[in-house]
N, C-alpha and C positions, 0 to 999 in steps of 0.2 A: 712083813714089816715095815712099815712106814720110817722113811726119815723127818728128825724129827730138823727142822728149818731154822733160819734166823726170826723168820716173820714167826713160829710158832710159841719161841721164847721169848721177842720182846713186845709185840704188838699185845695180846692177850695181859701181860704182864703189866704195862704199862696201863693198858684201859681198865683194870679193875684195883691198880695202884691209884689214879685218880679217883676211881669212883669210892677210893678209900677217903681218900679227901674231902672230897662232897659231903658224903656223910660226918667226916669228923667239922667240918667246918657248917652243919647244920645241925649238929649237938652243942655247938661252941652257941649258936645263935639260941636257941633252945634255954641254955643255961643261963645267959647273958641274962636276958628276956626273967629270967624266974628268978635270981638272984636282982634285978634291978642295976647288971653290969650293964655300963653305955656299950653297944656293940662295937662302936666306932676307936673303941681303948684295944679291941682283941687284936685288931694286925699287927699292932706295936709289941707285942707279948715275946717276951721269950725265957730262955729257963735262965740266965742269967745275964747282968746286965754288959755287957761286954758283948755280948754274944750276939749275932741276926738275930731278927724279931721273926716272928712268926709268916706274914705276908714277902719274904726273904724265902723263906722254906717252901711255899706253895709255888713261888717264881719260879725256882731252880728244879724243884720235881719236876714242874711242866716241860722247861727248859731242857732239861734232860733227854724226856720225851721225847719233845718232839724235832730238836738237836740228832737225836739219836738217828731218827727216818732220816734225813738230810747228809746223816756222817754214814751212813749203811748204804746208800745208795746215791747213786748221780741222777737221778730220774725225776728224783719226786724233793719239791722245797717245801721248807717247815714254814709256818708265816714266820711274821718275827713283831714283838709286841714290846710295848718298854719299858715292861717292870715297873709299873709304877700304880701298880690298883693297892689305893689305899683303904678300902674299908670293907668289910668282909662279903655286901652283894659283889664288889666289883671281880674278887677273889674267885668264890664264888661261879661266875660268867667267866673268869678266866678256865677253871678247872673244865665244865661244862664244855666251851669251845677248845679246850685239848684235847678232850673226850674225841670231838664229835672230828675236830682235824685224823686222829688215830685210827676212828673207826672207816674212815675211806682211803687209808693205808693201800697203796697197790700189794699185794701179796708178792706178784709176779716180779716186782722191780724191787723189792728189798729180798727176795730172794735169789736173785739174780750174784752172779759173781762178783759181777763189778759195783765196785771198785774193790779191788783186791784188797785193800790196805787202809788203813783210816789213820790220817796224822791228827794229832790232841795237843792243842797246846793250855798249857794249865799254868799260868805264872810265866816263871823263869824254866819251865821245863816241857821239852816237845819230847813226844812219844811218835812211833811210827810201829804199828803191832795188825794181826790179822783182825779180819770183821770179829770173829766170834772171841779174840782175845779183849779187842776193845767191850765188843756186850757185856763179857762174863767178868771181866777184872776191873771198867768202870762204869759203863752205863746203870749199871745193875746194883751196883754195890748203891753208885751215888744215888740214884731214883729211891729207893730204900732207904739213905740213911735222912733225906730232906719228908719223907713222907713220915717216917719214925719219929722224927722231931715234932715235927708237928703235931705228932698225937703227944709228945713227953711235954711239950711244952703246954699241950691243954691238960692233961690231966694234972700238972704242976699247979696250976692255976684253978683244979675244984672241979673240970669239968667232969660230969659224971661220964665216963665210957671206959670198957673194957676190952678184953683184948677180943671179943668176937665184936665187936665195934672196928677193930683194925683188920681183923682177918677176914670179916663177913663177907668182901666183895671176892676176895677168893675164891673163899667157898661157893657161892652162889649163896647167901643167906645174908639175912641181919644186918645187912646196909645197903644204902640202894646207892 
């Protein structure tokens, strides 16, 4: 029986989640064009007025995926982007660039036991945790929180998407 590795759990999951985002953004554009909604409004949509917009949700999902690679290995550095995407095409490009980066991650480096622990700073809290704890207690839940929030924002705005649009990339069907 083969052992499931950090790479096995993280990289395919992040890639599928980013593909889900690509599909959801494409569906949002189709919806906006069909309904006469300016696509430049979409990045600013949010679930509630005091909540971060859709653009932020995409950026944080991207950052979580790529920074996880950097935090889980001392050998591979993630690209740094300004988090200034303010249009649907720019967000779609950000998603595509994230997928491209993730597809090139060195499996051997990510599965190396170095570093042994991950140091994470979130506002005024600091955490030192094992690589596995980082992945299962922060990276994956945080990633899915932001991917799901994009889905929720689009659904709330009336975009005709459903569960298969969210899960399709994970199941290997139904989403690009």
